[in-house]
C-alpha positions in Angstrom: 31.6 -5.6 2.7 28.8 -7.9 3.9 25.5 -8.7 2.1 23.4 -5.7 3.4 26.1 -3.4 2.4 26.4 -4.7 -1.1 22.6 -4.7 -1.7 22.5 -1.1 -0.5 25.6 0.0 -2.6 23.9 -1.9 -5.8 20.8 0.1 -5.2 22.4 3.5 -4.5 24.8 3.1 -7.5 21.5 2.6 -9.7 19.7 5.5 -8.0 22.8 8.0 -8.6 23.2 6.7 -12.0 19.6 7.5 -12.8 19.9 10.9 -11.5 23.0 11.7 -13.1 21.8 10.6 -16.6 18.4 12.6 -16.0 20.5 15.8 -15.0 22.3 15.3 -18.4 18.9 15.4 -20.1 17.6 18.5 -18.2 21.0 20.2 -18.9 20.7 19.5 -22.8 17.0 20.9 -22.9 16.3 24.5 -22.9 13.4 25.9 -20.9 11.5 26.2 -24.3 12.1 22.7 -25.2 10.7 21.6 -21.9 7.5 23.2 -22.8 7.0 20.6 -25.6 5.1 17.3 -25.2 7.2 14.1 -25.2 4.8 12.7 -27.9 1.5 14.2 -29.1 -1.0 14.4 -26.4 1.4 13.3 -23.7 2.9 15.1 -20.8 5.1 18.1 -21.4 8.9 18.2 -20.3 8.1 20.8 -17.7 5.5 18.8 -16.2 7.8 15.6 -15.9 10.4 18.0 -14.3 7.9 19.1 -11.8 6.7 15.7 -11.2 10.0 14.2 -10.6 10.8 16.9 -8.2 7.7 16.4 -6.3 8.1 12.7 -6.1 11.8 13.0 -4.9 10.6 15.5 -2.5 8.1 13.1 -0.9 10.8 10.6 -0.6 12.1 12.7 2.5 9.0 11.9 4.7 8.4 8.4 3.2 11.8 7.3 4.1 11.7 9.0 7.4 14.5 11.5 6.4 12.7 14.8 7.0 9.8 17.1 5.9 9.3 17.9 2.2 11.0 20.9 1.0 8.5 21.8 -1.6 4.9 21.1 -0.3 3.3 23.3 -3.1 4.4 20.8 -5.8 2.2 17.7 -5.4 -1.1 19.4 -5.9 0.3 20.7 -9.4 2.4 17.7 -10.4 1.0 14.7 -8.8 -2.7 15.4 -8.0 -3.4 17.3 -11.5 -2.6 15.9 -15.0 -0.5 18.1 -17.3 -2.1 20.9 -18.9 -4.9 21.3 -16.2 -3.2 23.7 -13.9 -3.1 27.2 -15.6 -0.1 28.6 -14.0 3.0 26.5 -13.4 6.1 27.6 -11.4 8.9 28.9 -13.7 11.2 26.4 -15.1 14.1 27.8 -13.5 12.4 27.4 -10.2 11.5 23.7 -11.1 15.1 23.1 -11.9 16.5 24.5 -8.8 14.0 22.3 -6.7 15.1 19.2 -8.6 18.6 20.0 -7.9 18.1 20.9 -4.2 16.0 17.8 -3.5 18.3 15.5 -5.0 21.3 17.1 -3.2 19.3 16.7 0.1 18.5 13.1 -0.7 22.2 12.3 -1.6 23.3 13.7 1.8 20.5 11.8 3.6 21.4 8.5 1.8 25.1 8.9 2.4 24.5 9.1 6.2 22.0 6.0 6.4 23.7 3.0 7.7 23.1 0.0 5.4 20.9 -1.8 8.2 18.7 1.2 8.3 17.5 0.7 4.6 16.0 -2.6 5.7 13.6 -0.8 8.2 10.0 0.2 7.4 9.2 3.2 5.3 6.7 5.6 6.8 3.5 4.4 4.8 3.6 1.0 6.6 2.7 0.3 10.1 5.0 -1.6 12.5 2.3 -4.5 12.5 2.1 -4.7 8.8 5.9 -4.4 8.4 6.3 -7.4 10.9 4.3 -9.5 8.2 5.8 -7.9 5.1 9.5 -6.9 5.8 10.0 -6.3 2.2 8.1 -2.9 2.6 11.2 -1.3 3.5 13.1 1.8 2.8 15.4 0.0 0.2 12.3 -1.1 -1.7 11.1 2.5 -2.0 14.5 3.5 -3.3 14.3 0.6 -6.0 10.8 1.7 -7.1 11.6 5.2 -7.3 14.7 4.5 -9.3 12.5 2.6 -11.8 9.9 5.3 -11.8 13.0 7.9 -12.6 14.1 5.8 -15.3 10.7 5.4 -17.1 10.4 9.2 -17.1 13.9 9.7 -18.2 13.1 7.7 -21.2 10.3 10.0 -22.1 12.3 13.2 -21.4 14.8 11.8 -24.0 12.2 12.0 -26.7 12.5 15.9 -26.4 16.2 15.9 -27.5 16.5 16.9 -31.0 19.9 16.3 -32.5 
């Protein structure tokens, strides 16, 4: 294994670890528990579930891996704060979207050669990428892994032992 492959493997191991740990939390929480706020005045678990599904879905076009699978989610879970949209999709549907998008991402990630992770993401032009090569697909994966980790920590607050 050469350095690019090692870097990609380390990043993907971190990503898959965070997704797996988040899945464990979602499996422990009932639909009713997801309706609770993670702390007084903060987001509800259901909002974080939809938010994470929307963010992961938008990784597909951002990483040039395909079109979003759930384009209806960003207006609800990215553009609007929690508790401002009167009708949310059912929790069961959000759980399914979360699972489906992560399966799609995993399949695409597993097919992507290591060198491709160091190519530009879709929100950077060829000209800007030439000046800032760190604005690549792998960087997106790293930042989204941190994003997921942050929200996983919030969701853990909903688990009552």
